[in-house]
N, C-alpha and C positions, 0 to 999 in steps of 0.2 A: 463450413463454420460450425462450432460445437456450441451445445448449449449455453455454458458459461460465457464464450465470447461472444453470443447474440445479445444476453441478457446486460453485458458489461456495453457495448454498444447501444442497445436502446437506452440505458441509462441516461451514458456521454449525450445521446441527442435530446431527450426529456432535460437535462443539465443547461444544454444549448437553447432549447425553448425557453425554458425559465429567464436564462438572462437574458437573452435577446427582446424578449416582450418587457421585463424592468427597464433595460436600457430605452427602448423606445419610450416607455412612458415617462420615463424620467426626464428625456431630453424633450419631450413635448408639452408635460405638464408640472414638472419639478419633482423634489424626491419626496415630500408628504404627499402627492396624488399618486405616488407609485407605493400602494399598500399589498400586501399578500394576495387581498381580497380581488383588488384591480389586475393584478398580473394573472390571477387564476382566470379571472372573467378572459382575459385576454387570450389565453390558451386554451380556453373552455376547458378547463379543468378543476376541481374541488381544491379550494386552500388546502387539504389535507393531503395532497399528493406532494405540492408544493414543500410542504414539511418533511417529506421523506428526504429531501435533497438539502433543505437549508434550515437551520434551526429556528431563524428568525432573519425580519427585513434586512438588518443591516449587515447580514453573511451575505447575502446577495450582492448588497453596495460592496463589501469589501472585494468579493470576487471580482464587478467591474470596474473597481478602483484599481485591482492589479492589473487587468487586462489593458486598462489604457496606459499605464505606464509600462506595458508590454509594447502596445503600439508607438509610444515615444522612442523607447530603446530603438527597436526596429528603424524608426527613421536617424537615429543619430549613428546607429552601427556601421554603415558604409564609411563616414568618416573614418574609420580605421586606414582605409587608403592615403589620407592627408599626413605626409611625412613630418612637415611641422607642427608640433604637438599646439604649441599658442595660435596658429593658424587652425587648428582642428578646435581648440576651445572657443574662439571666436564662431565659428561655425556652427559646434553647439548651442550657443547661446542663441544665435538666428534661428535653429530649428525648435528652440524651447519656448521663443516668442511667439513664431509662426503658429506653432502647435497650439498655443494658448489662445490666440486671437482666433483662428480657426475653429476651436472647440472649447467655446469659454464654459460652458456647462459640463463637459467633462473634468475640464482644470478647476471649477469649482469643487468637482466629487473627489479629483486628487489632490488638491492642496489647501482646499480652504473650508469646506464642510467637517463637523466633527465627527460625523456618524460613520463613515467606515473603520475610520482608527478605533472606536470602540472596540471591537471585536479583536484587535490585536493581542490582548491579554490572552484571548481564548485560540485563537490561530497561531499565535507564538512565530509567526512568519511576515515577513514583507519583502517576499522575494522579488518581484517586477521593481518594488520601489530600490531596492537594494543595489540590485543590478545597475540601474541608470547612475544612482551615486558612486558605485563602485568605480563605474565608466568616467565619471567626472574625476575622481579622486586618481584614477591611473593617470589619466591626460595631467594632471596638474605635476604628478611626479616627475613625467616626462618632461614637463615645461623647467623643472627645478633642473633637473639633471643636464638639460642644455644651458644653465645659468640663468635663468627667469625667476623671480618671484621666490626670490633665498632668505631664507632666516626666518619660514612660516611653517608649522605643521601641514602636511598637507592635507588633512582630513578638515582640520580647522579653516584653511584656506577656501577648500572647496565648498564648505559648508557658508564660508561668507559670500561666495560667488553666487552659490545657488539663492542664498537668502536676498542678494541684491536683483537679480532675476526673476526670481519671485517677486519682490515689492513692485518691481515695475508692471510686471504683468497682473498682478492683483489690483493695482490702482488702475490700469489701464480697464481689465474688466468689468470692474464693480464703479466705471464712469469716476473716479477720484480725480483724472487728471486734466477733467472738462475746464477747473477755474484757472488752472496755470498755464493752458493752453491757449486761453482766451486772453490772458494780461500778457501775454509774453511778445516782444516784439521779433523775436527769432523765429517763432514757432506760429505758423495758421492753422494748426490742426493737432488732436492729440497723437496723432499717427506718427507726425513729424518730431512732437516734443520726446515721441517713445526711442525714436529713432535717435534722436540726437543724446538723449540718457542713457543709451546703450553704447553710443560711440564714446560718450565721455566717460563712461566706467570701464570700456578696455583702453583709453587712453592712461588713466591712472594703473590700470593693472601691467601695462608697458613698462611703467615705471618703476615697479616692484623689484 
């Protein structure tokens, strides 16, 4: 291995060390406790070292934000094997909900917190997020090619579907379904209400 290759590998290893430390602090203590100082302390380097790789805290969180979208895409990618695009769409919805419920803090970082998005004007890209959304749009287009959900722009319809899934997940993750679940005669828990709401929305899509 040449000198330049070794330097590049060392740079990538340090970047990985910083991101892993930031994620660990974020998941344990939250966004505000994950400062440059606490990240530096965790990896036992000076804050100045971190600034060699990231110009500010939110750039670190944008990287974590993109990695979380990469995780979500990897969970959905095998669904390309599902031939019926509408059944694939349903399965994508279930994976999305399951990911949110199992990764509430990451979901918050991906879809609710403002902080990572502040960096997009500078970064000028949202590669992993775009890849997930493009996958959804492509699936919707296939549904339309098969005669379903006609008369709607596929990108607009995809945004509507994403918004519905996000609304359900955000309400669940932020404990906003509690009151409705407790007063409902049909559902005895928030998770049952979430499942019922998902089935209801899929039934509406079937009729489009």
